Each structure stands twice: as structure tokens, then as C-alpha cells.
N, C-alpha and C positions, 0 to 999 in steps of 0.2 A: 501494499498499499503505499501511497504517497507520501513524502511529510508534510502536515498542513502546518505551514506558519502562524496560523491564523483559528488555529483549533481555541476555543472560549471566548474567543472576542468577540460572541456574537455574528446578529447580523440583521436588518431589517431589509424592506419588502426591497428599497436598490440595491442590494449586496447583490455579486453573483448567485446562482443557483449552485448548491454542490451536491443535488443528486437530481436524475429523474426518471422517468417510466417511459414508454411509446403507450399511446392513446389507443384504445380499440372504443371506436363511439357507439354509442347504445342509445338505444329509445327510453328505456327503464334501470338500468344499473348507475349510479351514483361513481366519480372518478374516487379512489380507496382514498384523498385527499384534497383539498383545494390548491389546485398551483400559485407558485409564483407568477408564473405567465404561459405562454403556451408557441412553440413553436412549430410554423406550418412549415413543413419539408417541400410539399408540392401546391402548386395556387389549388384556389376555389373557393368552393365557401363552410361555413362552419358556423354548428345551429349548437348553440349552445343554451343550458341553463342557469341561469346565476344562482351564488348562495341564496339569496331573497327570493327564486324561485319561477324568477321572469324569462322566456323563451326569449332569444336575439340571435340574428341572424348576420353575418358576418361575409360581406356577398365580394367576390373577385378577388380575395387576397390573395396575392401576390407568393410565388413561392419564396422560403428563406425569410418570412416575415417571423415575428418576434409581435403576438397581440401580447400586451401589458394590459390579459384579464384575468378572474381567481372562479373561473366555472365551476359549481357542483359537479355538471354535468355534459360533456361534447354528445348533441345528439347523432343518430346514423340516419334519422330523416331529414335530409332537408343540405346535410355537411357531404361533400364534393370530393376537399380536401385529404389528401393520403400524410404518410408520414410525421404524423404529429408526435411532441413529446409533450409532454407536461412537464417544467423546470419544476424541481421543489428546493 
């Protein structure tokens, strides 16, 4: 494992992520953890459910884009982007 010179210093939401997990969109299953942000590896639409329960669609998200959002869920219906990563 790499030496982490910043261990124990804490981190706010503007800090770099320390981990990530691939996203499998689902209409019924929430993400295990609300991420710091979402990486969209390929372009397309991303439909989310916010932590407050609102459904929103981000349209025409370019490939290689970070969305500075903390969704509870990435829905399969309406999501055409692929290769998404939840950064934790």
C-alpha cells in the first residue's frame, strides 16, 4: 500500500477522493455511500435521485466529466452514460 502522508489530516468535500467504486445504475437500489462526486467515463445522460429524493437528469454530459453531485442513486432509466465512478 502507498504511503499516505496526509493520513489523519481529515478532509473536506473539496479534498481529493481517497477511494472510488464503479457505478451500476439501478432504478431500485441506492448507492452504498453518497459519493463526493461522480466521474462520467463516457458521455450521455445521467439520471439521479438526490439525497432529498428528487429525480434529476443531467443531459449531454461530456465524456471525462466530473459531476459535483452527491446522489443517493443513479437510475438505469434515463441514464445513457457508462463507465461511471462514484468517488468517495
